[in-house]
Each structure stands twice: as structure tokens, then as C-alpha cells.
C-alpha positions, -999 to 999 in steps of 0.1 A, spaced: -436 401 0 -402 384 -6 -395 386 -48 -357 372 -41 -362 337 -52 -341 312 -70 -335 310 -106 -354 277 -108 -383 296 -92 -383 319 -121 -371 297 -152 -402 282 -165 -422 271 -194 -455 279 -192 -489 263 -213 -501 292 -241 -536 284 -253 -542 272 -286 -502 254 -284 -471 271 -288 -441 278 -266 -430 303 -242 -397 305 -220 -396 329 -190 -362 339 -173 -349 358 -143 -333 392 -144 -300 375 -123 -294 398 -94 -263 411 -83 -251 437 -58 -245 465 -88 -280 453 -105 -303 454 -70 -289 489 -62 -304 499 -98 -330 477 -105 -348 471 -70 -357 429 -74 -346 401 -93 -376 395 -113 -387 381 -144 -373 401 -173 -389 393 -210 -408 359 -226 -398 345 -257 -429 330 -277 -429 308 -304 -464 307 -319 -478 275 -342 -481 301 -368 -440 304 -369 -437 334 -355 -411 342 -328 -426 366 -303 -403 382 -282 -415 409 -255 -397 437 -247 -397 454 -214 -375 482 -215 -384 515 -224 -377 528 -259 -364 561 -265 -345 561 -290 -318 541 -284 -328 510 -300 -330 487 -271 -362 475 -282 -345 459 -311 -310 452 -299 -323 429 -271 -341 407 -293 -316 406 -313 -295 387 -288 -323 364 -278 -331 357 -315 -293 346 -323 -288 321 -295 -326 306 -303 -310 298 -337 -343 322 -354 -344 335 -386 -348 375 -378 -376 382 -404 -398 357 -386 -394 378 -351 -421 398 -340 -411 423 -309 -437 435 -288 -433 456 -259 -446 448 -225 -484 456 -222 -480 471 -182 -453 475 -160 -454 444 -139 -417 440 -121 -429 407 -109 -431 392 -142 -408 417 -165 -382 428 -146 -367 465 -136 -387 477 -169 -365 507 -167 -335 520 -187 -308 549 -182 -270 553 -175 -262 532 -206 -263 498 -184 -292 482 -202 -270 463 -228 -247 451 -199 -271 443 -175 -293 421 -200 -265 407 -221 -259 374 -204 -299 374 -191 -305 373 -230 -283 348 -242 -298 327 -213 -331 331 -225 -323 322 -262 -297 295 -254 -323 275 -234 -352 277 -257 -332 264 -280 -321 236 -260 -354 223 -256 -362 227 -291 -328 209 -297 -347 180 -273 -377 180 -287 -363 174 -326 -345 143 -308 -376 132 -296 -397 140 -331 -368 125 -354 -354 95 -333 -319 113 -333 -291 121 -309 -296 157 -300 -257 163 -300 -265 156 -339 -290 184 -343 -283 220 -351 -309 252 -347 -309 278 -373 -332 298 -393 -360 286 -371 -360 254 -374 -340 222 -361 -317 205 -384 -299 171 -383 -264 173 -396 -263 140 -413 -294 138 -430 -304 171 -434 -336 165 -423 -355 195 -401 -386 205 -381 -394 239 -382 -398 260 -348 -436 258 -350 -439 220 -359 -421 218 -323 -434 243 -308 -458 219 -287 -435 196 -279 -406 220 -267 -433 232 -241 -434 198 -225 -392 199 -223 -374 201 -190 -356 238 -186 -324 234 -190 -300 238 -162 -278 275 -166 -245 253 -162 -255 237 -186 -259 265 -214 -234 264 -245 -238 302 -261 -230 306 -297 -190 313 -311 -189 351 -324 -175 337 -357 -214 318 -360 -232 351 -355 -256 355 -379 -281 383 -365 -255 399 -338 -228 427 -357 -249 428 -383 -274 460 -392 -309 457 -383 -337 484 -388 -353 490 -357 -383 477 -353 -407 505 -348 -392 524 -377 -423 522 -403 -446 530 -379 -424 560 -368 -423 573 -404 -458 567 -413 -471 584 -382 -484 557 -362 -455 553 -332 -469 545 -302 -455 578 -281 -468 590 -251 -483 624 -263 -503 601 -295 -528 588 -263 -561 591 -267 -587 571 -241 -623 578 -237 -640 606 -221 -607 623 -220 -602 654 -207 -566 675 -220 -549 695 -194 -521 723 -187 -505 732 -156 -490 767 -142 -459 768 -119 -443 796 -102 -415 803 -128 -389 805 -98 -387 772 -76 -401 769 -45 -425 796 -53 -464 795 -33 -492 804 -45 -515 830 -27 -544 834 -53 -557 833 -92 -583 847 -116 -598 811 -116 -634 819 -119 -627 842 -152 -606 817 -168 -632 789 -161 -653 809 -185 -629 814 -212 -634 786 -244 -632 754 -244 -620 752 -205 -641 728 -189 -625 736 -155 -599 747 -134 -580 750 -97 -556 763 -74 -533 731 -67 -518 734 -32 -486 709 -36 -461 692 -8 -428 714 -24 -411 688 -37 -403 696 -71 -399 657 -81 -435 658 -70 -458 686 -71 -455 722 -68 -482 752 -61 -497 759 -91 -528 765 -115 -549 731 -132 -570 739 -164 -586 713 -184 -606 717 -214 -617 704 -247 -584 704 -268 -544 713 -260 -548 745 -277 -579 756 -255 -562 750 -223 -526 766 -236 -545 800 -247 -562 801 -213 -527 798 -193 -521 830 -210 -549 843 -191 -540 838 -158 -535 864 -132 -516 848 -104 -503 864 -73 -470 842 -58 -449 844 -28 -413 843 -35 -406 848 3 -386 813 0 -386 809 -36 -351 805 -59 -330 837 -57 -308 820 -80 -281 842 -100 -258 831 -128 -240 862 -127 -234 857 -91 -222 824 -93 -196 832 -118 -184 860 -100 -186 838 -72 -166 814 -88 -140 835 -105 -124 846 -66 -122 805 -56 -83 792 -50 -63 761 -64 -81 743 -37 -114 735 -25 -128 727 12 -140 692 3 -113 674 -12 -124 637 -24 -99 625 -42 -58 630 -32 -34 605 -39 3 612 -39 22 641 -28 7 669 -53 22 697 -29 55 686 -37 55 684 -73 39 721 -75 66 730 -54 94 717 -72 113 745 -85 124 722 -117 91 717 -126 68 740 -146 33 748 -133 3 757 -160 -29 769 -147 -67 775 -163 -100 784 -156 -128 766 -176 -167 773 -177 -192 754 -187 -232 764 -186 -262 747 -176 -281 729 -205 -320 715 -212 -325 684 -224 -349 697 -253 -369 667 -261 -386 670 -291 -416 648 -275 -429 672 -245 -433 660 -211 -468 648 -213 -488 621 -195 -525 605 -195 -541 599 -158 -573 581 -151 -576 581 -112 -611 562 -105 -621 562 -70 -636 528 -52 -670 525 -50 -692 498 -30 -662 486 -13 -638 484 -43 -603 500 -38 -590 531 -59 -573 524 -91 -551 543 -111 -546 542 -148 -515 559 -163 -496 556 -196 -461 575 -195 -433 580 -215 -410 571 -190 -378 561 -189 -385 544 -152 -421 531 -146 -416 511 -117 -403 542 -100 -437 553 -103 -448 523 -86 -432 538 -55 -447 577 -59 -478 562 -63 -483 541 -29 -460 573 -10 -485 600 -22 -516 578 -26 -514 549 -6 -518 527 -41 -503 493 -42 -494 470 -72 -528 462 -78 -542 491 -77 -522 502 -106 -521 499 -145 -488 517 -156 -486 518 -194 -450 534 -208 -450 545 -238 -423 553 -266 -403 583 -259 -395 611 -284 -362 618 -269 -353 619 -228 -312 620 -227 -320 615 -188 -348 642 -184 -378 616 -180 -363 598 -151 -381 620 -130 -417 616 -132 -432 651 -117 -454 659 -151 -472 623 -139 -482 635 -106 -497 668 -122 -520 648 -146 -532 622 -116 -541 658 -97 -557 667 -125 -579 638 -132 -587 631 -94 -602 669 -93 -619 665 -127 -633 630 -122 -623 622 -157 -592 606 -177 -572 640 -184 -538 639 -209 -517 668 -196 -488 680 -225 -463 707 -214 -457 737 -234 -422 742 -249 -419 771 -225 -425 744 -194 -401 724 -208 -374 747 -205 -381 769 -176 -393 735 -155 -367 711 -165 -337 693 -145 -310 706 -157 -278 697 -169 -259 720 -140 -234 744 -151 -200 750 -133 -167 764 -135 -128 741 -131 -95 755 -120 -71 732 -133 -33 728 -122 -4 705 -136 31 703 -129 53 697 -159 87 679 -153 118 694 -176 115 663 -198 81 668 -203 59 643 -182 29 652 -161 44 655 -123 11 662 -108 -29 670 -115 -51 689 -99 -87 701 -107 -105 723 -86 -148 722 -93 -168 751 -85 -204 735 -83 -242 743 -75 -259 727 -45 -293 722 -47 -308 727 -13 -272 735 0 -260 702 -6 -233 689 -33 -251 674 -63 -242 639 -77 -231 653 -111 -205 678 -93 -170 667 -96 -149 650 -88 -149 617 -100 -120 592 -87 -126 566 -119 -125 597 -142 -92 603 -165 -69 612 -157 -74 616 -120 -74 573 -124 -40 576 -141 -20 598 -123 4 592 -91 -2 628 -74 -34 640 -83 -62 664 -62 -95 666 -71 -116 691 -47 -149 709 -48 -163 742 -32 -203 741 -36 -222 772 -43 -258 775 -32 -280 768 -63 -318 760 -62 -325 752 -98 -334 718 -99 -307 694 -121 -304 664 -131 -290 638 -152 -285 646 -192 -267 625 -219 -236 611 -198 -241 634 -167 -204 643 -151 -186 632 -177 -199 654 -203 -184 688 -185 -155 669 -170 -145 658 -208 -142 692 -221 -123 707 -195 -96 676 -185 -93 673 -219 -88 702 -232 -67 712 -206 -44 682 -213 -39 697 -248 -29 727 -228 -4 709 -213 9 686 -238 19 721 -257 36 738 -231 54 706 -223 62 705 -262 52 674 -266 23 657 -295 -9 652 -278 -18 620 -289 17 608 -274 9 622 -242 -20 605 -242 -5 572 -245 24 583 -221 -3 587 -192 -17 553 -199 13 536 -183 14 499 -182 -16 479 -198 -39 470 -171 -72 471 -153 -75 501 -131 -100 492 -109 -85 454 -106 -117 430 -110 -139 453 -124 -143 450 -162 -167 483 -165 -136 504 -156 -109 518 -176 -83 495 -193 -52 514 -202 -42 491 -232 -81 493 -245 -78 532 -241 -45 531 -259 -61 512 -286 -87 535 -292 -63 565 -294 -40 547 -322 -71 540 -345 -87 574 -344 -48 588 -349 -45 562 -379 -79 570 -390 -81 607 -391 -43 610 -404 -30 628 -370 3 646 -375 -4 650 -413 -3 690 -424 -34 711 -427 -44 733 -452 -40 771 -437 -74 778 -411 -80 740 -408 -73 720 -379 -74 687 -360 -83 683 -328 -79 651 -304 -97 641 -273 -102 608 -253 -128 595 -225 -136 569 -202 -170 563 -192 -202 543 -189 -176 513 -193 -166 526 -230 -133 538 -244 -141 561 -269 -113 586 -289 -121 618 -311 -104 638 -336 -123 667 -347 -116 685 -382 -125 721 -383 -124 749 -402 -126 785 -392 -132 816 -413 -138 849 -392 -153 840 -365 -171 815 -383 -164 779 -365 -171 748 -390 -172 715 -381 -165 692 -412 -160 657 -400 -150 636 -365 -134 602 -367 -145 581 -336 -129 553 -324 -146 530 -299 -146 502 -282 -179 489 -263 -171 452 -268 -188 433 -292 -215 455 -315 -254 441 -311 -270 461 -338 -239 476 -358 -264 503 -376 -280 512 -342 -244 512 -330 -231 538 -356 -264 561 -354 -264 560 -317 -221 574 -319 -232 598 -347 -263 613 -326 -239 615 -293 -213 634 -313 -245 660 -332 -261 660 -297 -227 673 -279 -220 698 -307 -249 713 -304 -245 721 -269 -214 732 -277 -219 758 -303 -245 779 -287 -263 764 -257 -266 780 -225 -291 784 -196 -290 815 -175 -310 821 -145 -317 854 -126 -340 861 -93 -347 824 -94 -360 822 -129 -346 809 -161 -340 836 -186 -344 815 -220 -379 800 -232 -380 785 -265 -356 778 -295 -354 811 -306 -333 815 -273 -317 782 -269 -309 771 -309 -306 732 -319 -281 725 -347 -294 726 -377 -292 700 -408 -265 716 -425 -246 718 -398 -240 688 -389 -206 669 -398 -198 639 -409 -189 611 -385 -166 582 -395 -171 558 -366 -145 528 -361 -155 500 -334 -131 478 -318 -149 449 -310 -130 433 -278 -143 402 -263 -154 416 -232 -192 421 -224 -206 450 -242 -221 483 -227 -247 511 -239 -235 532 -265 -264 562 -258 -235 584 -237 -198 578 -243 -192 593 -278 -205 625 -265 -184 639 -241 -146 633 -261 -164 662 -289 -165 692 -271 -125 693 -260 -117 678 -292 -135 709 -310 -114 733 -290 -85 717 -295 -89 718 -332 -99 756 -326 -64 763 -305 -43 744 -335 -57 769 -361 -60 800 -342 -34 794 -311 -63 808 -287 -80 786 -259 -116 778 -257 -122 776 -220 -158 783 -222 -191 770 -233 -206 772 -257 -185 788 -283 -206 820 -284 -196 828 -252 -161 832 -268 -170 851 -298 -175 822 -322 -203 815 -343 -213 780 -360 
């Protein structure tokens, strides 16, 4: 079916039983959005009921980033609503033909929906004004929508949206070109601090997370897979498992060998989660590991330590790098950095409730699932490819996620739940253990960077080179490996080279909060501090110099880095932190800048060291992501990113030997405690560019800022993460 239709075909007002007003809008297609979402569909609805309540439907999955609040705020602002009248409702099912993409990730959701949400609110506002002009018999130009009513400026006469709803429903839909958006100075909702719409439900224990799902006649399931990726099952003591207390049934399940769909394993269903978890402890499984992963972090590290300055793949080569390095007048410095694999460690484990109902009497099979996922529409493709199910045979309920950070972009746990439901003939709620979540994660990949720089006699950076040694699952380069030509400093240098050497590692990898940037920022920005030190330059001064003239680095692409915006946050962070001031003994400041996800962020870390103990006291963050939608939500995202980045830097590391992940739980993979969290002081530069998301870009600069602060105190470089590998504790 061709779903790429005109805007007028999508933009429509529809009747509501019992009166009222409803408006739906399309997701405006572009090459970027088509590649990300896959179609241009109805994205959302705004409904004004006769009782005065304004219902705004939210289609984007919520995982703590606040998108369920911020997108409706945009609609409400342009509509002229009183936020107290707004009720936000999650779309009941995945239905891309009605609600649009219904996915989230990459800090793209706000960017992709900014103009759409404004268009929706402004269209509805104009229809209410047209209705009020009829009702009050005055020109539309004399009317204004505010506080959930339309007011006549000359007389003060007004009508509420509720009073106008039925009449507004009959008004023609405005042309997109006729819409006039509000000036920022007139905002009453945007830029303010608004509580998350689900806050009360969460703190009172009634939040609708995936793990809260309960359906009639439901069984509870668990699934055991080979600890080494690629292992195949030979046998298991299924008969003994079936006899255990609370166990209803158990099976050997043959997978398709695709780690993102279904691997071989043993499925167990029972009367409660505890019973199936306990039953797994009694499993005796023979695995065939002849073709399973033999990954070894030790071997990977040994290989990486022997590589040269340039790898065999050279995707970035600008200018005459070798001439700069061979110039006898230039000083050449080189360093080797290491960053580990890390896991997502979501508070809510992977889970899914599935109900596979075979067709009977000529009816089709039907599958209903309740999933905490970042991408429900992607599962539609999986269901069709694996089970031959069309969209009309699927009911997909996307539930709130208890954390994700990129993990729930993969849906293999959903397939496991479906397989158990098919075998059991009943709905099954599959829940992973904490150990499963670490052992079978799609990890943030570890790797190594060898960096070089040529410094001129007057302290300028003549050339920069980075050689990444990265894991290659299945022998193919991961899309999260470097180098990236849009990353700083690749994007500002006249003479620069970025190369890559792959090392075969079959451990699955995937996006982890600010993928690629979260490792490249550490290595490149800590190294630039080394460059500044060797050049006898102030770090901030050098960064500003490297930005050059004010410009877009990809002309015409506002999501590329803008050197003027970069300098703006660098100067602001330096000012707010008192950069350059004398610090007490044992305490120091570290600076870092990074650009990713269309966001410019600079951070200053204030650190002290006593013996081997590092304390991060405060982080000053200067952030330019365009206009701020929800101020409290934006601050929370920056704070959360910084704390998450510090938690990873402090002591988190996943290693593997003989294909097996060695860490199993929080005792071996520590998460930052509340009393270890720093104070975070956030400053926004609210530029006039379209806004972008804030769930990721504040994380990458944290690690190099802390590393540079440690050097300021000790004179010793931090070139490994986590800090425990450098002999420190937090």
C-alpha cells in the first residue's frame, strides 16, 4: 500500500461522538525522516472535549526522556491552551497509518516533531478562531486564543474552547502556508518548568511500565541461552524441570541463529516469575560451542597495543598530514587510549507479554504483545518476516520503559516471549533476570585509540591523527566504530587523518547513550588537553582557536557543527566555572567540549583527590540545543547524562573470555550511588535554531573533563576508562 500521500489527504478534522473537536496531522516527510521512520503517517491527535478537557495523544515511546510531556507542550502552546486543561494520553497501539513513526532514539524525536507539533496546534487554534468569529460576529483578525478560550481584543468578550468545539469542528482546515507560529516572547508554556505528566503515577506505584503488565490466564516465562554467543543446544534435563514446583511446562527451543531474533535455548513457563527463575538454576544443558564466540578482551587488548599510527581502513584523509608530521620544526606527540565495553543496566529488565492466538474456523492467527520498546513499528517487520503476520493480525501496545539508553531498540526478548506463548497456548509474560540483562546485552563496544598531533613552534595544531582499533562483530565494521568526519576535531582541521583497524569480536554491540560520541569524546578531548599542555597553551584558548571563523561546517545543514555556537558554549562554561582561577591544593578544574546530536556542549569538572580517591564535586555545563521546551525536563536530562557518564567512567567495565561475559550483577558492575553524584550547574544558550533532543549530548564531554581535572591535580594522565583501571576509586 502506498502511504506517501498529500498533506491535505492526511490533515483532517473528524467527528467525535457526543460533540467536540479532533484534529490529526501528518508527519511531514523528508529524506532524513523517511530513512528513520520509513513512512509519512498521521503522527498525533489533539482533541478538545465538550467538558473543556484538551486531550493530546502522544505516539512517541517514553523512557524517562520526557517526550510524553514536551511534545504536547508544543501543541498546547500554539493552540493557546491552559496547561491545566491538558490531559496527555499515550496512543493505545502501534498504528503508523494513524499516529506516525511511534519510535524514539538518537535524540531525534523532538527535532523531527518540532514543526509538526507547532503546525498541529496552530491549525487547531485557527479553526477555533474561525468558529469564534462566527459565534461573536466579529472579524478573525480581532481575536486571539489564550488560556483555552478565544478572546475579542476590543470588547473582552470570549468563548471557551469547549463552547466552540462543535462549531470549530466544521471549519475548513487551514493551509500549511497560512499558519503563523507564535513569537517566543509570547510563550506561556514553552520554556517553563512543567512536571512530567506521569510523575504522580510513577511515585505512587501505578506507572504503566512493561513489567507491570497483567492479562487474563497469563503464565510467567524465562529463557536460558548459551552464555557464549552462537552456541547451539544439544540436550537439557527438560523432564526434571517440568516436575519442579510452580513449573507448568518447559521446552528445548531451536532458534534461527540471529542474535537479534532468536537463539537456541530452554524456555520455561510457570505460575509465577520466582518459580521459573528457580527452575533455571536446576537446568543441566549440553551446548555445542564449536561455532560459538571465543571472544577475549585480553587478546583484543594485546592486539591493539601492537598497532601502528595508521590503520588499514582510512575513511578520513584531508590535507597533507604526513608533511606536517615530518616537518622537523613541528613537535609530534602521541598517546594510546583505552575504553571498555559497558552494559545498559536498565532498572527495568527486558520483558514482554505476548499472546499468540492461532486462527480457527477460517480466521487468521492473531498476535498481541505488550512491549517496553523504543521502536514498536520495527517489530511489525519482525512479525511479518518471522511469522507471516500482516499489520491487521497484530496488536502492539508500547509500554513505558524503565530506562533504555538504546538497549530497547532491539526486540529479541519479544520474539522469545512469542515463542513461549505459541508453545504454551496461553499469554506469557517473559522477564529477564539481572544476569540476563548483562550477559545478553547489546553492549557499548570497547576499543582503543592511538592519537597523534603535530604542534608548530608557535603552539598551533598543524595536524591531527586518530587510529581506532575496534571490534568487528562477524568480521564486519560496527557502525559505532570511528572515525566520524563530522566529529570534532576532524571537522575543523586542515590536515587530519582518521583510520580504523578491525578486530574480530562476536559479542553483540549496539547503541549506548550517545553512541560513538561517548568514547570518541573521551579520547580526543583528553588528548587535546595533552596537546594544549605540550604547546604551552591554555586549553580553552586552544579550543577557541581551533574553531576558526564562525561558520557551519556542513554548509546548509543546521544539524552540523556551528563554530560560533561552539565558541559560545566554551566561553560560557569558562565564565561560569571561573576558569583560570587558582584552585586549592588537591583540587582542580578540567575542561571539555563536544558536539553531537546537533547539540553544542562544554563542561567543566571540579575534582579533588585524596590518596587514590577521586571526588567529583561539581560540573558546570553550557549547552546550546536551540529553544528550551520544558526547562525542568531539559535540566534533568543534562544532569542525568552527566551522572550516567560519571557512573560509567568511575568503575564500569565488561570483559569477556572464551566468549563469555565475566560480569554478572551489580556487585561486579557498580552503579554510582546517590552520595557520589556531583552537583550539576546547567546553563543554556537559547539560540533561534530548531530544538534538538537532550537525552545524550551532555554525556560525552564529562569523561574528558574529569580526566583533565585529574591531570591538573596530579600531573598524571588518565588514558583508560574506568578510573579503577588507572588505580583510582570513587
